[in-house]
C-alpha positions as CSV (number, residue, x, y, z in Angstrom):
1,M,-1.1,8.9,-10.4
2,D,-4.7,10.1,-9.8
3,A,-6.0,8.3,-6.7
4,N,-9.4,7.9,-8.6
5,K,-7.6,5.6,-11.0
6,V,-6.5,3.1,-8.4
7,T,-9.1,0.5,-7.4
8,T,-9.5,-2.9,-5.7
9,A,-12.0,-3.8,-8.4
10,L,-11.2,-5.6,-11.6
11,E,-12.3,-2.7,-13.8
12,L,-12.4,1.0,-13.5
13,P,-15.9,2.3,-13.8
14,G,-16.4,4.8,-16.7
15,H,-13.2,3.6,-18.4
16,Q,-12.1,1.0,-20.8
17,I,-8.9,-0.9,-20.3
18,V,-6.7,-0.4,-23.4
19,S,-3.7,-2.4,-22.4
20,N,-2.3,-4.5,-19.5
21,V,1.1,-3.1,-18.4
22,G,1.7,-5.8,-15.8
23,V,1.9,-6.4,-12.0
24,V,3.3,-3.5,-10.0
25,R,4.3,-3.4,-6.4
26,G,5.7,-1.3,-3.6
27,I,7.4,-2.9,-0.7
28,V,8.3,-1.3,2.6
29,V,10.1,-3.0,5.5
30,R,9.6,-1.4,8.9
31,S,10.8,-2.0,12.4
32,R,9.6,-0.7,15.7
33,S,11.9,1.7,17.4
34,I,12.8,1.3,21.0
35,V,10.8,4.5,21.8
36,G,7.9,3.2,19.8
37,S,7.9,-0.1,21.5
38,F,8.1,1.6,24.9
39,F,5.1,3.9,24.2
40,G,3.2,1.1,22.5
41,G,3.7,-1.0,25.5
42,L,2.4,1.8,27.7
43,Q,-0.7,2.1,25.6
44,T,-1.5,-1.6,25.9
45,I,-1.8,-1.2,29.6
46,F,-4.8,1.2,29.1
47,G,-6.3,-0.8,26.2
48,G,-8.0,0.5,23.1
49,N,-6.4,1.6,19.9
50,I,-2.6,1.7,20.1
51,T,-2.1,4.8,18.1
52,I,1.6,4.7,17.8
53,Y,1.4,1.3,16.0
54,S,-1.7,2.4,14.0
55,N,0.2,5.5,12.8
56,M,3.3,3.4,11.9
57,C,1.2,0.9,9.9
58,E,-0.7,3.7,8.1
59,Q,2.6,5.3,7.1
60,A,4.0,2.0,5.9
61,R,0.9,1.5,3.7
62,K,1.1,5.0,2.3
63,D,4.8,4.5,1.4
64,A,4.1,1.1,-0.2
65,Y,1.2,2.6,-2.2
66,K,3.3,5.5,-3.4
67,L,6.1,3.1,-4.5
68,M,3.5,1.0,-6.4
69,T,2.0,4.0,-8.2
70,V,5.5,5.4,-9.2
71,Q,6.4,2.0,-10.7
72,A,3.1,1.9,-12.6
73,E,3.7,5.4,-14.0
74,K,7.3,4.6,-15.0
75,N,6.0,1.6,-16.9
76,G,3.5,3.8,-18.8
77,A,0.3,3.0,-16.9
78,N,-2.3,5.5,-16.0
79,A,-4.4,3.3,-13.7
80,I,-4.1,0.3,-11.4
81,I,-6.8,-2.4,-10.9
82,A,-7.0,-5.2,-8.4
83,M,-4.9,-3.3,-5.8
84,R,-4.2,-5.2,-2.5
85,Y,-2.1,-4.8,0.6
86,D,-0.4,-7.6,2.4
87,A,1.9,-7.7,5.4
88,T,4.4,-10.3,6.7
89,E,6.4,-10.4,9.9
90,I,9.9,-11.1,8.8
91,M,11.3,-11.3,12.3
92,N,10.2,-10.1,15.7
93,G,9.4,-6.4,15.4
94,V,10.2,-6.2,11.6
95,T,7.3,-6.3,9.2
96,E,7.1,-6.1,5.4
97,V,4.2,-4.3,3.9
98,I,3.5,-4.8,0.2
99,C,1.0,-3.0,-2.0
100,Y,0.4,-4.6,-5.4
101,G,-2.0,-4.5,-8.3
102,T,-2.2,-4.7,-12.1
103,A,-1.1,-1.6,-13.9
104,V,-3.2,-0.8,-17.0
105,T,-3.8,2.0,-19.4
106,V,-7.4,3.2,-19.6
107,R,-9.4,5.6,-21.6
108,P,-12.8,7.1,-20.7
109,N,-15.9,5.4,-22.2
């Protein structure tokens, strides 16, 4: 799906919504590895951005986003509006990341 057709807004500028396909989502559950926890712990000693965790979180978001767009395309949508991310810690060291939105079909104005 074209990244320009995914938005957090309730409409897609320059386009008219033709149909509402429905809610779509991508869910990823990630855990920290022993190595990641070790290096993340070392980085906390020095302070600042803990890059190993930032990279893990960014990859989880990318994966959830991709799963959401694939679901939208499979359902016949060509755009997603009202896209959001959410994350929940399921248990210590295990986090669910969800990316969701409303799949729609649009046409240019």
